[in-house]
C-alpha positions as CSV (number, residue, x, y, z in Angstrom):
1,M,13.7,17.1,-3.9
2,D,11.2,17.3,-6.8
3,I,10.3,13.9,-8.2
4,G,7.9,15.2,-10.8
5,K,4.2,14.8,-11.3
6,K,2.5,11.9,-9.5
7,Q,0.6,9.4,-11.5
8,I,-2.1,7.0,-10.3
9,M,-1.7,3.5,-11.7
10,V,-4.2,0.8,-11.0
11,V,-3.0,-2.8,-10.9
12,G,-4.5,-6.0,-12.3
13,D,-8.2,-6.2,-12.8
14,K,-9.0,-3.2,-10.6
15,V,-10.7,0.0,-11.6
16,L,-10.6,3.4,-9.8
17,I,-14.0,5.0,-9.6
18,I,-15.1,8.6,-8.8
19,P,-18.3,8.0,-6.8
20,D,-21.4,9.8,-8.1
21,T,-22.2,12.4,-5.5
22,D,-25.3,13.7,-7.2
23,K,-27.4,11.2,-5.2
24,D,-27.6,13.4,-2.0
25,R,-31.3,14.0,-2.7
26,T,-34.2,12.0,-3.9
27,E,-36.1,12.9,-7.1
28,H,-38.5,14.8,-4.8
29,G,-35.8,16.8,-3.1
30,L,-35.5,14.8,0.2
31,Y,-32.0,14.9,1.6
32,L,-30.3,11.5,2.1
33,P,-27.8,11.4,4.9
34,P,-24.5,9.5,4.3
35,S,-25.6,6.6,6.7
36,V,-28.5,5.8,4.3
37,K,-26.3,5.9,1.2
38,E,-23.7,3.7,2.7
39,K,-26.3,0.9,3.4
40,E,-27.1,0.7,-0.3
41,R,-25.8,-2.5,-2.0
42,V,-25.4,-0.9,-5.4
43,Q,-23.5,2.4,-6.1
44,S,-22.6,4.3,-9.2
45,G,-19.7,6.4,-10.4
46,Y,-17.3,7.3,-13.2
47,I,-14.4,5.1,-14.1
48,F,-11.3,7.2,-13.6
49,R,-8.5,4.7,-14.1
50,V,-8.3,1.1,-15.3
51,G,-5.8,-1.5,-14.5
52,P,-3.9,-3.5,-17.3
53,G,-6.2,-6.5,-17.0
54,Y,-6.0,-10.1,-16.0
55,P,-2.4,-11.4,-16.0
56,V,-1.7,-14.6,-17.9
57,A,1.6,-16.3,-18.7
58,N,3.3,-15.2,-21.9
59,P,3.5,-18.3,-24.1
60,N,6.6,-16.9,-25.9
61,F,8.5,-16.7,-22.6
62,I,8.0,-20.2,-21.3
63,D,10.3,-22.0,-23.8
64,Q,12.7,-19.0,-24.2
65,E,16.4,-19.8,-24.4
66,S,18.8,-17.5,-22.5
67,W,20.4,-16.3,-25.7
68,S,17.1,-15.4,-27.4
69,T,16.5,-11.8,-28.4
70,A,12.7,-12.1,-28.1
71,P,11.1,-9.9,-25.4
72,K,11.6,-11.2,-21.9
73,D,8.3,-10.3,-20.5
74,P,6.9,-13.3,-18.6
75,V,3.4,-11.7,-18.3
76,K,0.8,-10.6,-20.7
77,Y,-2.6,-9.1,-19.9
78,I,-6.2,-9.8,-21.0
79,P,-7.6,-6.2,-21.1
80,L,-10.6,-5.2,-19.1
81,Q,-14.0,-4.5,-20.7
82,V,-14.4,-1.1,-19.1
83,E,-12.7,2.1,-20.3
84,E,-11.9,5.4,-18.6
85,G,-14.9,7.7,-18.7
86,D,-17.5,4.9,-18.5
87,Y,-20.3,5.3,-16.0
88,A,-20.7,2.2,-13.9
89,L,-23.0,0.5,-11.4
90,F,-21.1,-1.7,-9.0
91,L,-21.5,-3.7,-5.8
92,R,-20.6,-1.3,-2.9
93,D,-19.5,-4.0,-0.5
94,Q,-16.7,-5.1,-2.9
95,A,-15.3,-1.6,-3.3
96,I,-12.6,0.0,-1.0
97,E,-12.8,3.7,-0.3
98,I,-9.6,5.8,-0.4
99,E,-8.8,9.4,-0.3
100,Y,-6.0,10.8,-2.5
101,D,-5.1,14.5,-2.8
102,G,-8.3,15.4,-0.9
103,K,-10.7,13.5,-3.3
104,K,-12.6,10.3,-2.5
105,Y,-12.2,7.4,-4.8
106,L,-13.3,3.7,-4.8
107,I,-11.2,0.8,-5.9
108,A,-13.2,-2.2,-7.2
109,P,-12.4,-5.3,-9.2
110,Q,-14.0,-5.6,-12.6
111,S,-16.1,-8.5,-11.3
112,A,-17.9,-6.1,-9.0
113,L,-19.2,-4.0,-11.9
114,L,-22.8,-4.8,-12.8
115,L,-23.4,-2.4,-15.7
116,I,-21.5,0.2,-17.7
117,I,-22.8,3.1,-19.7
118,R,-20.5,4.3,-22.5
119,R,-21.0,7.4,-24.5
120,P,-20.5,7.0,-28.2
121,P,-17.5,8.8,-29.8
122,I,-18.2,12.4,-30.8
123,G,-19.7,12.4,-34.3
124,E,-21.1,8.9,-34.2
125,V,-24.7,8.7,-35.1
126,N,-27.0,6.4,-33.1
127,E,-29.8,4.7,-35.0
């Protein structure tokens, strides 16, 4: 039975990160074994997917009458600051490592992110 193409969806304030694997060697060419990299408190990677944000009660839903035609969505979301494609530094001990379709990812809450680097849109001039 073919159910179509799978899609990764992140929930809440979580982000899915592709870990930066270019850190296998130091600037001087020394190889760093995985045990050394795992002990680091801060890690970096690219934001692959972003959750919908922090859930809050929908004020339009609280006093809604049963015959109302307004949307019946009890939850709204405050969007996250990060976007897909951002490069992030985050606290390693707050991330959970998973493997999906043979690739390693990390799931972390937005609160674990320390810094993001965002490229400007194509054509935008930096002064």
